[in-house]
C-alpha positions in Angstrom: -52.6 41.3 19.5 -51.8 39.7 16.1 -51.6 42.2 13.2 -54.0 42.2 10.3 -52.4 40.1 7.6 -52.2 40.5 3.9 -54.6 37.7 3.3 -57.3 39.3 5.4 -56.9 42.6 3.5 -57.0 40.7 0.2 -60.3 39.0 1.2 -61.8 42.4 2.1 -60.7 43.9 -1.3 -62.0 40.9 -3.2 -65.4 41.2 -1.6 -65.6 44.9 -2.5 -64.7 44.2 -6.1 -67.4 41.6 -6.2 -69.9 44.3 -5.1 -68.5 46.7 -7.8 -68.9 44.1 -10.5 -72.5 43.4 -9.3 -73.3 47.1 -9.6 -71.7 47.3 -13.1 -73.9 44.3 -14.1 -77.0 46.2 -13.3 -77.4 44.2 -10.0 -78.0 41.0 -12.0 -77.3 37.7 -10.3 -76.8 37.1 -6.6 -73.6 38.8 -5.3 -73.6 36.7 -2.2 -72.2 33.7 -4.1 -69.5 35.8 -5.8 -68.4 37.0 -2.4 -68.4 33.5 -0.9 -66.3 32.2 -3.8 -63.8 35.1 -3.6 -63.2 34.6 0.1 -62.8 30.8 -0.3 -60.3 31.3 -3.1 -58.0 33.9 -1.6 -54.6 32.2 -1.0 -51.3 33.2 0.5 -49.3 33.0 -2.8 -49.9 33.2 -6.5 -48.8 29.6 -7.3 -51.3 28.1 -4.8 -53.9 30.6 -5.9 -53.8 29.4 -9.6 -54.0 25.8 -8.5 -56.9 26.3 -6.2 -58.7 28.6 -8.7 -58.4 26.0 -11.5 -59.7 23.3 -9.1 -62.6 25.4 -8.0 -63.5 26.4 -11.6 -63.9 22.6 -12.2 -65.8 22.3 -9.0 -68.2 25.1 -10.1 -69.0 23.3 -13.3 -69.4 20.0 -11.5 -71.8 21.4 -8.9 -73.6 23.6 -11.5 -74.4 20.8 -13.9 -75.5 18.4 -11.2 -77.6 21.1 -9.7 -79.2 21.8 -13.1 -80.0 18.1 -13.5 -81.6 18.0 -10.1 -83.6 21.1 -10.8 -84.9 19.7 -14.1 -85.9 16.5 -12.4 -87.8 18.3 -9.6 -89.6 20.5 -12.1 -90.6 17.5 -14.2 -91.5 14.9 -11.6 -92.0 16.5 -8.2 -94.8 18.7 -7.1 -94.0 21.9 -5.2 -96.2 20.5 -2.4 -93.7 17.7 -1.7 -91.0 19.7 -0.1 -89.7 16.9 2.1 -89.0 14.7 -1.0 -87.1 17.6 -2.6 -84.9 18.0 0.5 -84.2 14.3 0.5 -83.2 14.4 -3.1 -80.9 17.3 -2.5 -79.3 15.7 0.6 -78.7 12.4 -1.2 -77.2 14.2 -4.2 -74.7 16.0 -2.0 -73.1 12.5 -1.6 -72.8 12.3 -5.4 -71.3 15.8 -5.6 -68.6 15.1 -3.0 -67.9 11.6 -4.2 -67.4 12.8 -7.8 -65.1 15.6 -6.5 -62.9 12.9 -4.8 -63.1 10.6 -7.8 -62.0 13.4 -10.2 -59.1 14.3 -7.8 -60.8 17.6 -6.9 -60.9 17.2 -3.1 -60.1 20.9 -2.4 -63.0 21.9 -4.7 -65.6 19.7 -3.1 -67.1 22.5 -0.9 -67.3 25.0 -3.8 -69.1 22.2 -5.8 -71.5 21.9 -2.9 -72.0 25.6 -2.6 -72.9 26.0 -6.3 -75.1 22.8 -6.2 -77.1 24.1 -3.2 -77.2 27.7 -4.6 -79.1 26.2 -7.6 -81.2 23.5 -5.9 -82.2 25.3 -2.6 -82.7 29.0 -3.5 -84.9 28.8 -6.6 -88.5 29.2 -7.6 -90.3 26.3 -9.2 -91.2 28.2 -12.3 -87.7 29.4 -13.0 -85.9 28.3 -16.2 -83.5 25.6 -14.9 -80.8 26.2 -17.5 -80.8 30.0 -17.1 -80.9 29.8 -13.3 -78.0 27.2 -13.1 -75.8 29.2 -15.5 -76.4 32.4 -13.6 -75.3 30.8 -10.3 -72.2 29.4 -12.0 -71.4 32.9 -13.4 -71.8 34.4 -9.9 -69.4 31.9 -8.5 -66.9 32.2 -11.4 -66.8 36.0 -10.9 -65.7 35.5 -7.3 -63.0 32.9 -8.3 -61.6 35.2 -11.0 -61.7 38.2 -8.7 -59.7 36.3 -6.1 -57.2 35.1 -8.8 -56.8 38.7 -9.9 -56.2 40.1 -6.4 -53.7 37.3 -5.6 -51.7 38.1 -8.8 -51.5 41.9 -8.4 -48.4 43.3 -6.7 -47.9 46.9 -5.8 -44.9 48.6 -7.5 -41.9 48.7 -5.2 -38.1 49.4 -5.5 -37.1 45.7 -5.4 -33.6 44.5 -5.6 -33.9 42.5 -8.8 -30.1 42.4 -9.3 -29.4 41.3 -5.8 -28.7 37.7 -4.6 -29.9 36.7 -1.2 -28.0 33.7 0.2 -29.7 32.3 3.3 -28.5 29.6 5.6 -31.0 26.8 6.2 -29.8 25.4 9.5 -28.5 28.7 10.9 -31.2 31.1 9.5 -34.4 29.7 8.2 -34.9 26.9 10.8 -36.7 27.7 14.0 -35.6 26.5 17.4 -37.1 23.1 16.7 -35.0 22.7 13.6 -37.9 23.1 11.2 -39.3 25.6 8.8 -42.3 27.5 10.2 -45.4 27.8 8.1 -44.8 31.6 7.9 -41.3 31.2 6.6 -42.6 28.8 3.8 -45.4 31.1 2.8 -43.2 34.2 2.8 -40.4 32.6 0.8 -42.9 31.5 -1.8 -44.3 35.0 -2.0 -40.8 36.5 -2.4 -39.8 34.0 -5.1 -43.0 34.8 -7.0 -42.0 38.4 -6.9 -38.7 37.5 -8.5 -36.5 37.7 -5.4 -33.3 35.9 -6.1 -33.0 33.5 -3.1 -30.3 30.8 -2.8 -30.2 28.3 0.0 -26.9 27.2 1.6 -27.0 24.1 3.8 -25.0 21.5 5.6 -27.2 18.7 4.2 -27.2 17.0 0.9 -29.3 18.4 -1.9 -31.9 15.6 -1.8 -32.4 16.1 1.9 -32.9 19.8 1.5 -35.2 19.5 -1.6 -37.4 16.9 0.1 -38.1 19.5 2.9 -38.5 22.4 0.4 -40.5 20.5 -2.1 -43.4 23.0 -2.2 -41.1 26.0 -2.5 -40.3 27.0 -6.2 -36.6 27.6 -5.8 -34.8 28.5 -9.1 -31.2 29.2 -8.2 -28.7 26.5 -7.4 -28.7 25.0 -4.0 -25.3 25.3 -2.1 -25.1 22.0 -0.3 -22.9 19.9 2.0 -21.0 22.9 3.4 -19.9 23.9 -0.1 -18.8 20.5 -1.4 -21.2 20.8 -4.3 -24.1 22.8 -5.6 -27.3 21.4 -7.2 -28.9 23.0 -10.2 -32.6 22.6 -9.5 -33.7 23.3 -13.1 -31.3 20.9 -14.7 -31.4 18.4 -11.8 -27.7 18.0 -11.8 -24.8 18.3 -9.4 -22.2 21.0 -10.2 -18.9 22.2 -8.8 -18.3 19.0 -6.9 -15.2 19.1 -4.8 -13.9 15.6 -4.1 -11.3 14.6 -1.5 -8.1 13.6 -3.3 -7.1 10.0 -3.7 -4.1 10.0 -1.5 -6.0 11.6 1.4 -8.9 9.1 0.9 -6.6 6.1 1.1 -4.9 7.5 4.3 -8.2 8.2 6.0 -9.8 4.9 5.2 -6.8 3.0 6.5 -7.0 4.9 9.8 -10.7 4.2 10.0 -10.2 0.5 9.4 -7.4 0.2 12.0 -9.6 2.0 14.6 -12.6 -0.3 13.6 -14.7 2.8 12.9 -17.4 2.8 10.2 -17.9 5.8 7.9 -20.5 6.9 5.4 -18.9 8.0 2.1 -21.0 10.4 0.0 -20.3 10.5 -3.8 -22.2 11.3 -6.9 -22.6 8.8 -9.7 -24.6 9.6 -12.8 -26.2 12.5 -11.0 -27.5 10.4 -8.2 -26.1 10.7 -4.7 -24.6 7.3 -3.4 -23.7 6.7 0.2 -21.3 3.8 0.8 -20.7 2.1 4.2 -19.2 -1.1 5.4 -20.8 -2.1 8.7 -23.2 -0.6 11.1 -21.4 -0.8 14.5 -24.0 0.7 16.9 -27.6 1.7 17.3 -27.0 5.4 16.4 -25.6 4.4 12.9 -28.6 2.0 12.4 -31.1 4.7 13.3 -29.4 7.2 10.9 -29.3 4.6 8.1 -33.0 3.6 8.5 -34.1 7.2 8.6 -32.0 8.4 5.6 -32.3 5.4 3.3 -36.0 6.4 2.6 -34.9 9.6 1.0 -35.6 9.6 -2.7 -32.7 10.0 -5.2 -30.2 8.7 -2.7 -28.8 5.2 -2.7 -27.2 3.5 0.4 -24.8 0.7 -0.5 -23.2 -1.7 1.9 -19.8 -2.9 0.6 -16.0 -2.8 1.3 -15.0 0.8 1.1 -11.2 0.5 1.3 -10.7 1.3 -2.4 -13.4 4.1 -2.5 -12.5 7.3 -4.4 -14.2 10.6 -5.2 -15.8 11.3 -1.9 -17.7 14.6 -1.5 -18.0 14.0 2.2 -17.1 11.4 4.8 -19.4 11.2 7.7 -18.4 9.5 11.0 -20.6 9.1 14.1 -19.2 7.6 17.2 -19.0 8.0 21.0 -17.4 11.2 22.0 -14.4 9.6 23.7 -13.5 7.5 20.7 -14.2 10.1 18.1 -12.3 12.9 19.8 -9.2 10.6 19.8 -9.7 10.0 16.1 -10.1 13.7 15.5 -6.9 14.5 17.2 -5.1 11.8 15.2 -6.4 13.3 12.0 -5.4 16.8 13.0 -1.9 15.5 13.7 -1.7 14.5 10.0 -1.7 18.2 9.1 -3.2 17.3 5.7 -3.8 20.6 4.0 -6.1 19.0 1.4 -8.9 18.2 3.8 -11.3 20.2 6.0 -12.9 18.7 9.1 -16.0 19.7 11.1 -16.4 18.2 14.6 -19.7 18.7 16.4 -21.7 17.1 19.2 -24.7 14.9 18.2 -27.7 16.9 19.5 -30.0 13.9 19.4 -27.6 11.5 21.1 -25.6 13.3 23.8 -23.0 10.6 24.3 -22.1 10.7 20.6 -20.3 13.2 18.3 -20.2 13.7 14.5 -17.2 14.3 12.3 -17.6 15.5 8.7 -14.6 15.5 6.4 -14.5 17.5 3.1 -12.0 18.5 0.5 -10.2 21.7 1.5 -11.5 23.2 -1.7 -15.1 22.7 -0.6 -16.3 26.2 0.5 -19.6 28.1 0.2 -18.0 31.3 -1.0 -16.5 29.7 -4.1 -20.0 28.5 -5.2 -21.6 31.8 -4.3 -19.1 33.7 -6.4 -19.8 31.4 -9.4 -23.6 32.0 -9.1 -23.1 35.8 -8.6 -20.9 36.2 -11.7 -22.8 33.7 -13.9 -26.1 35.5 -13.2 -24.6 39.0 -13.3 -25.9 40.0 -9.9 -24.5 43.3 -8.6 -25.2 42.9 -4.8 -24.9 40.0 -2.4 -26.7 39.6 0.9 -25.5 36.7 3.1 -28.1 36.0 5.9 -27.3 33.7 8.8 -27.5 33.6 12.6 -23.8 32.9 12.6 -21.2 35.6 11.8 -21.5 35.6 8.0 -18.1 37.1 7.7 -16.8 33.5 8.1 -17.5 33.5 4.4 -14.3 35.0 3.0 -15.6 36.7 -0.1 -12.1 37.6 -1.4 -12.6 36.5 -5.0 -10.7 39.0 -7.1 -13.5 38.9 -9.7 -15.8 40.4 -7.1 -13.6 43.4 -6.7 -13.1 43.7 -10.4 -16.9 43.5 -11.0 -17.7 46.1 -8.3 -20.0 43.6 -6.5 -21.3 44.9 -3.1 -21.3 42.3 -0.3 -23.6 42.7 2.8 -23.4 40.3 5.8 -26.6 40.2 7.8 -26.6 38.4 11.1 -30.0 37.4 12.5 -31.1 36.6 16.0 -32.1 32.9 16.2 -34.5 33.8 19.1 -36.4 36.1 16.8 -39.1 34.1 15.2 -38.8 33.9 11.3 -36.0 36.5 11.6 -34.1 35.3 8.5 -37.0 35.4 6.0 -38.2 38.8 7.5 -34.7 40.1 6.9 -34.7 38.9 3.3 -38.0 40.7 2.7 -36.7 43.9 4.4 -33.6 43.9 2.3 -35.5 43.1 -0.9 -37.9 45.9 -0.4 -35.3 48.4 0.6 -34.7 51.3 -1.8 -31.3 51.3 -3.6 
């Protein structure tokens, strides 16, 4: 059986507080509407809660004022004996309420507008003061909204690791077996960030690809991207610590590619925008990759002669396994200490393989150490399904600063294991 989640408990507490406020008000108003508004407004995280609450406050006023206008019209022109006409007016006005909600970009508040509108126009006596009645129904609803906002914003005191940095692998930690972020992981990460957990993401992808996937998650710390070839400062929106392949190696590599008639995608940063250069698309896999990736914002794909290219963060080659394995062996034979290569099979196209080439100075631990020392963190947690000890945290400054390093290996088969481990370590007592 699924366990009772925090949102369920929050909803229960919000309803109870609405009842308490109702008693403190001398049982004035209709507590039912406060409870309904509170349950509708409870959200999974504070950021979303504030946005939803603001929208529903606007929706409350919209439904309230339209309800007041309908109530005034009914009392002035419609006899209490003509109930069917009253119901027709209410039903037609619902269209106006919903349409205005959409027009004013308040789609998520349309149902709270309808709830307030009907609470005024349906459950009233004909001799009631329309202004006072409408205002009381709006107050009932606003009480529920503010109670929900309060409940969402309150956090119980805990021994959190506010001086710890949690570095989590995207591909080998946060992703599920389908290569995606689960809804639970997204929600839990937002909650941890709102509670000031210091979470940094490390990824094999470029910053723009990662950020497009994490666009709703309020990351604050730099993103460690492209296997350590660069990091991206999210606040400043700039690339930092870029490690380019040196000019001599670039020239030698491009000559080999040209002789072998192999295309490559060269990634470089120009004026804080990622540019990807290529010469020709030789096969369907390259074309598929190009048409999928070119739609990514803040990344430019440029077709031109690449023989004189410089300052590459990463060179990407995708080719049939037989051909690429021969190329890989040829590059290994160069024994070039200034480059680092990653050869892997293409999971989508089984007949193909992928080769990524970086500068030998491109490494995740170098960027992690920079972030640790710059932010004065005292403890590091590296969380990945792979053996995190592959990160050789041997920086002398770590030792001198007495920084404790913990490697946490998670089981990929365990659903949402990485983010659960972050939460466990974050809540753990020092």
